[in-house]
C-alpha positions as semicolon CSV with decimal commas, in nm:
position;residue;x (nm);y (nm);z (nm)
1;M;-2,988;1,759;1,892
2;S;-2,649;1,654;1,745
3;R;-2,643;1,408;1,458
4;K;-2,574;1,040;1,512
5;I;-2,291;0,900;1,308
6;A;-2,191;0,538;1,266
7;I;-1,842;0,431;1,142
8;V;-1,812;0,059;1,057
9;G;-1,438;-0,020;1,086
10;G;-1,190;0,087;1,328
11;G;-0,880;0,093;1,102
12;P;-0,681;0,403;0,984
13;A;-0,967;0,538;0,767
14;G;-1,234;0,481;1,027
15;I;-1,043;0,648;1,315
16;F;-0,913;0,935;1,113
17;C;-1,271;1,014;0,985
18;A;-1,392;1,018;1,344
19;I;-1,106;1,250;1,436
20;R;-1,190;1,491;1,146
21;L;-1,561;1,485;1,223
22;L;-1,494;1,585;1,589
23;D;-1,254;1,863;1,467
24;L;-1,528;2,008;1,251
25;E;-1,833;1,942;1,468
26;P;-1,722;1,879;1,826
27;K;-2,073;1,784;1,945
28;I;-2,137;1,519;1,675
29;Q;-2,219;1,181;1,813
30;I;-2,004;0,888;1,679
31;T;-2,021;0,520;1,731
32;I;-1,739;0,312;1,584
33;F;-1,807;-0,054;1,530
34;E;-1,501;-0,275;1,509
35;K;-1,486;-0,665;1,565
36;D;-1,115;-0,658;1,625
37;S;-0,875;-0,432;1,815
38;I;-0,879;-0,064;1,707
39;L;-0,617;0,030;1,462
40;K;-0,476;-0,321;1,451
41;T;-0,393;-0,293;1,072
42;L;-0,199;0,019;1,132
43;L;0,071;-0,140;1,344
44;P;0,254;-0,349;1,072
45;T;0,257;-0,052;0,815
46;G;0,596;0,057;0,706
47;G;0,760;-0,243;0,868
48;G;0,624;-0,123;1,204
49;R;0,750;0,230;1,140
50;C;0,419;0,360;0,979
51;N;0,487;0,493;0,629
52;L;0,245;0,784;0,660
53;S;0,250;0,904;0,305
54;Y;0,484;1,001;0,020
55;N;0,645;1,335;-0,048
56;E;0,501;1,428;-0,388
57;N;0,315;1,765;-0,395
58;N;0,175;1,737;-0,747
59;I;-0,152;1,551;-0,694
60;K;-0,162;1,409;-1,053
61;D;0,185;1,275;-1,024
62;F;0,094;1,139;-0,691
63;A;-0,212;0,965;-0,802
64;T;-0,018;0,787;-1,075
65;N;0,099;0,544;-0,792
66;Y;-0,254;0,385;-0,774
67;P;-0,313;0,122;-1,039
68;R;-0,683;0,148;-0,952
69;G;-0,849;0,466;-0,842
70;E;-0,610;0,721;-1,000
71;K;-0,848;0,961;-1,143
72;F;-1,112;0,929;-0,852
73;L;-0,844;1,047;-0,611
74;Y;-0,785;1,388;-0,794
75;S;-1,069;1,545;-0,606
76;V;-1,022;1,354;-0,273
77;L;-0,647;1,450;-0,257
78;N;-0,755;1,803;-0,329
79;N;-0,978;1,787;-0,016
80;F;-0,680;1,667;0,203
81;N;-0,345;1,668;0,039
82;I;0,008;1,552;0,140
83;N;0,118;1,887;0,294
84;E;-0,213;1,891;0,501
85;T;-0,138;1,536;0,606
86;I;0,211;1,632;0,731
87;E;0,077;1,960;0,912
88;Y;-0,220;1,762;1,069
89;F;0,006;1,489;1,215
90;K;0,236;1,756;1,341
91;K;-0,047;1,927;1,514
92;I;-0,139;1,607;1,704
93;G;0,214;1,564;1,816
94;I;0,362;1,342;1,538
95;E;0,666;1,497;1,385
96;T;0,784;1,342;1,052
97;Y;1,083;1,313;0,838
98;T;1,118;1,219;0,458
99;Q;1,359;0,948;0,349
100;K;1,567;0,981;0,019
101;D;1,305;0,769;-0,148
102;N;1,032;1,037;-0,058
103;R;0,870;0,807;0,191
104;I;0,729;0,991;0,486
105;F;0,776;0,845;0,843
106;P;0,711;0,966;1,195
107;I;1,044;1,076;1,372
108;S;0,966;0,802;1,647
109;N;0,973;0,536;1,357
110;S;0,686;0,367;1,551
111;S;0,345;0,274;1,442
112;K;0,257;0,219;1,803
113;D;0,334;0,593;1,868
114;V;0,104;0,697;1,574
115;K;-0,169;0,470;1,703
116;E;-0,158;0,628;2,055
117;K;-0,161;0,977;1,925
118;L;-0,459;0,909;1,700
119;L;-0,648;0,729;1,982
120;N;-0,592;1,023;2,215
121;K;-0,792;1,239;1,975
122;I;-1,108;1,023;2,018
123;R;-1,066;0,894;2,370
124;N;-1,379;0,949;2,583
125;K;-1,529;1,128;2,281
126;V;-1,674;0,837;2,078
127;K;-1,852;0,512;2,160
128;I;-1,664;0,197;2,048
129;I;-1,862;-0,114;2,020
130;K;-1,677;-0,448;1,950
131;K;-1,911;-0,592;1,698
132;E;-1,911;-0,700;1,327
133;I;-2,196;-0,522;1,143
134;K;-2,342;-0,744;0,866
135;K;-2,668;-0,579;0,770
136;T;-2,810;-0,227;0,722
137;S;-3,098;-0,303;0,972
138;E;-2,824;-0,274;1,243
139;L;-2,767;0,082;1,141
140;E;-3,113;0,225;1,109
141;E;-3,077;0,461;1,415
142;F;-2,793;0,653;1,260
143;D;-2,823;0,972;1,034
144;K;-2,513;0,893;0,842
145;V;-2,301;0,566;0,798
146;I;-1,947;0,548;0,703
147;I;-1,814;0,211;0,590
148;A;-1,439;0,183;0,655
149;T;-1,407;-0,197;0,679
150;G;-1,137;-0,259;0,420
151;G;-1,376;-0,517;0,266
152;H;-1,557;-0,838;0,372
153;S;-1,856;-0,726;0,585
154;G;-1,835;-0,388;0,426
155;Y;-1,904;-0,546;0,085
156;K;-2,207;-0,714;0,219
157;I;-2,352;-0,385;0,322
158;A;-2,255;-0,212;0,000
159;E;-2,431;-0,492;-0,205
160;E;-2,740;-0,473;0,017
161;I;-2,792;-0,107;-0,076
162;G;-2,741;-0,183;-0,437
163;H;-2,369;-0,135;-0,510
164;N;-2,153;-0,356;-0,731
165;I;-1,827;-0,499;-0,594
166;V;-1,529;-0,518;-0,844
167;E;-1,391;-0,857;-0,797
168;T;-1,118;-0,868;-0,529
169;T;-0,772;-1,017;-0,562
170;P;-0,450;-0,988;-0,361
171;S;-0,218;-0,701;-0,448
172;L;0,116;-0,577;-0,309
173;H;0,251;-0,916;-0,219
174;G;0,546;-1,139;-0,281
175;Y;0,545;-1,442;-0,512
176;I;0,601;-1,811;-0,466
177;T;0,827;-1,901;-0,757
178;N;0,959;-2,218;-0,916
179;E;1,320;-2,072;-0,925
180;K;1,504;-2,026;-0,588
181;Y;1,789;-1,800;-0,521
182;P;1,993;-1,729;-0,208
183;A;1,730;-1,627;0,065
184;G;1,790;-1,289;0,220
185;V;1,977;-1,149;-0,077
186;S;1,861;-0,808;-0,213
187;V;1,920;-0,663;-0,567
188;K;1,846;-0,307;-0,663
189;I;1,643;-0,255;-0,970
190;N;1,610;0,116;-1,062
191;N;1,484;0,270;-0,755
192;D;1,336;-0,045;-0,608
193;N;1,463;-0,364;-0,460
194;I;1,402;-0,733;-0,522
195;L;1,434;-0,947;-0,211
196;F;1,488;-1,338;-0,249
197;T;1,295;-1,543;0,005
198;H;1,296;-1,904;0,086
199;D;0,980;-1,947;-0,121
200;G;1,042;-1,700;-0,407
201;V;1,067;-1,321;-0,441
202;S;0,950;-1,011;-0,245
203;G;1,052;-0,644;-0,197
204;P;0,920;-0,321;-0,338
205;Y;0,989;-0,413;-0,701
206;I;0,787;-0,726;-0,673
207;Y;0,511;-0,556;-0,465
208;K;0,473;-0,310;-0,754
209;H;0,460;-0,583;-1,012
210;S;0,197;-0,778;-0,829
211;S;-0,009;-0,466;-0,800
212;I;0,010;-0,380;-1,164
213;H;-0,060;-0,748;-1,268
214;A;-0,305;-0,810;-0,985
215;Y;-0,573;-0,964;-1,225
216;D;-0,324;-1,164;-1,446
217;K;-0,362;-1,550;-1,418
218;Y;-0,098;-1,774;-1,283
219;P;0,161;-1,883;-1,361
220;R;0,312;-1,533;-1,432
221;K;0,639;-1,506;-1,628
222;I;0,859;-1,229;-1,494
223;L;1,178;-1,097;-1,668
224;V;1,399;-0,864;-1,460
225;Q;1,709;-0,690;-1,575
226;I;1,948;-0,712;-1,285
227;I;2,276;-0,589;-1,462
228;N;2,332;-0,299;-1,700
229;K;2,502;-0,478;-1,991
230;E;2,707;-0,186;-2,115
231;I;2,844;-0,117;-1,764
232;L;2,939;-0,481;-1,721
233;K;3,112;-0,486;-2,068
234;Q;3,312;-0,167;-1,972
235;I;3,429;-0,332;-1,657
236;I;3,523;-0,655;-1,824
237;K;3,728;-0,454;-2,089
238;D;3,902;-0,251;-1,808
239;N;3,987;-0,579;-1,610
240;P;4,072;-0,848;-1,872
241;K;4,279;-1,057;-1,621
242;K;4,025;-1,067;-1,339
243;S;3,774;-1,356;-1,294
244;F;3,428;-1,303;-1,461
245;G;3,257;-1,393;-1,127
246;N;3,432;-1,144;-0,917
247;I;3,360;-0,867;-1,174
248;V;2,980;-0,960;-1,173
249;S;2,999;-0,952;-0,800
250;T;3,074;-0,573;-0,815
251;L;2,733;-0,522;-0,957
252;I;2,521;-0,784;-0,765
253;P;2,570;-0,967;-0,440
254;K;2,843;-1,238;-0,466
255;S;2,616;-1,504;-0,342
256;L;2,374;-1,451;-0,633
257;A;2,657;-1,418;-0,881
258;K;2,791;-1,759;-0,775
259;V;2,451;-1,907;-0,876
260;I;2,406;-1,744;-1,205
261;V;2,760;-1,721;-1,338
262;K;2,833;-2,077;-1,477
263;N;3,229;-2,013;-1,513
264;F;3,282;-1,803;-1,220
265;D;3,671;-1,825;-1,227
266;K;3,691;-1,767;-1,599
267;Q;3,912;-1,463;-1,698
268;C;3,716;-1,162;-1,838
269;A;3,923;-1,161;-2,155
270;Q;3,777;-1,513;-2,240
271;V;3,418;-1,429;-2,172
272;T;3,179;-1,450;-2,462
273;N;2,899;-1,214;-2,547
274;K;2,659;-1,527;-2,500
275;E;2,783;-1,564;-2,145
276;I;2,729;-1,189;-2,073
277;E;2,372;-1,205;-2,225
278;E;2,283;-1,508;-1,996
279;I;2,328;-1,320;-1,683
280;I;2,171;-0,969;-1,761
281;Y;1,820;-1,096;-1,687
282;L;1,666;-1,316;-1,434
283;N;1,360;-1,523;-1,534
284;F;1,093;-1,608;-1,274
285;T;0,777;-1,822;-1,294
286;A;0,548;-1,699;-1,019
287;T;0,302;-1,986;-0,927
288;S;0,102;-1,801;-0,662
289;A;0,087;-1,501;-0,436
290;D;0,290;-1,527;-0,112
291;K;0,015;-1,469;0,136
292;K;0,277;-1,387;0,410
293;G;0,340;-1,072;0,218
294;E;-0,009;-0,974;0,124
295;I;-0,077;-0,615;0,235
296;V;-0,360;-0,475;0,031
297;T;-0,655;-0,611;-0,187
298;A;-0,730;-0,493;-0,526
299;G;-1,104;-0,444;-0,612
300;G;-1,389;-0,326;-0,392
301;V;-1,692;-0,102;-0,411
302;N;-1,733;0,036;-0,764
303;L;-1,602;0,402;-0,790
304;K;-1,864;0,469;-1,060
305;E;-2,121;0,454;-0,800
306;I;-1,941;0,676;-0,546
307;D;-1,928;1,054;-0,574
308;K;-1,618;1,284;-0,536
309;N;-1,692;1,310;-0,149
310;C;-1,705;0,933;-0,117
311;K;-2,078;0,944;-0,079
312;S;-2,296;0,664;-0,223
313;K;-2,485;0,764;-0,535
314;I;-2,739;0,499;-0,460
315;N;-2,816;0,565;-0,089
316;K;-2,693;0,908;0,037
317;K;-2,701;0,799;0,394
318;Y;-2,385;0,593;0,319
319;Y;-2,020;0,681;0,270
320;F;-1,735;0,445;0,175
321;I;-1,368;0,521;0,261
322;G;-1,024;0,363;0,258
323;E;-0,970;0,023;0,104
324;V;-1,330;-0,085;0,093
325;L;-1,338;0,119;-0,226
326;D;-1,180;-0,008;-0,559
327;I;-0,860;0,191;-0,482
328;D;-0,517;0,052;-0,408
329;G;-0,170;0,193;-0,446
330;Y;0,194;0,090;-0,448
331;T;0,396;0,041;-0,119
332;G;0,536;0,371;0,004
333;G;0,255;0,544;0,207
334;F;0,001;0,559;-0,076
335;N;-0,254;0,321;0,071
336;L;-0,246;0,519;0,409
337;Q;-0,279;0,851;0,223
338;N;-0,597;0,710;0,065
339;C;-0,733;0,647;0,413
340;W;-0,654;1,003;0,531
341;S;-0,786;1,177;0,225
342;T;-1,097;0,979;0,186
343;A;-1,170;1,009;0,554
344;S;-1,125;1,387;0,534
345;S;-1,352;1,410;0,227
346;V;-1,643;1,260;0,412
347;A;-1,586;1,458;0,726
348;L;-1,590;1,773;0,528
349;D;-1,907;1,663;0,338
350;I;-2,102;1,572;0,643
351;T;-2,021;1,879;0,841
352;K;-2,044;2,141;0,561
């Protein structure tokens, strides 16, 4: 008689784990418990385009993009790496392309397309029950249980079987700030951008900052270099008769330059070093997370209590995958890769 598997959570990790289990053991019986619609959390990823992963084949370098969970992921990524991810999605009908910033997307640029292709793999092969599981007593009939909830009820189950939960806090989000700049304006910082919103700041640079500083208290002081001082000085030297504001506007958006340059029409030849220093950096005081931008939560099931195959060291009937674990990555496909790789690790372990 085939084994009975419960997957609690119908997000990317849970659905991909069901798919991989069926690949490896076609007759396995799978029941998915999900209180909301299946793959609901996949749809907004990558701005609706579904940022599937990130093109970095060195596993250790790839794992540096996880402020929490880096070393744990070494073995997980070895079980199902980035190349295997691309090949697998190609096999199920999702061709991909890589942007200049190494982010990997489906050619369709559609999360809905990815959702449909994934669901095609489990349609009529698994039982889906719309229900929130809150206690282990609801899962007694199953041989193995995979918790893929992303948190909340999953934490309750983890605690019930003896696990510790690392304190959770919002990560990968924008900030509400005291300072306000022209909304909709974007400034490039190294390889990332800052986007000014009506309430504060957002964009990849800020998401990364919020991830690294997830457990810092508010208010958070943020100092960001928006202009290269030496480049600005050289341009000023080469254009002594042009206005300071217009020269600065060649390096940052003009609407922002008009806010930070006090003497916009002043000739470059008359500009002092102090005036240059005053615009090189922007200072922000972040007063809270902008919940509209919240994507990921830091914290979760303590990784010290989970083995390299994502199996509980306390109760070997249970596995934990995806964001329910104390793993979170930067924006750029890293959190979805965590889902694909932890899901595959569990499927490989259960069917070995």
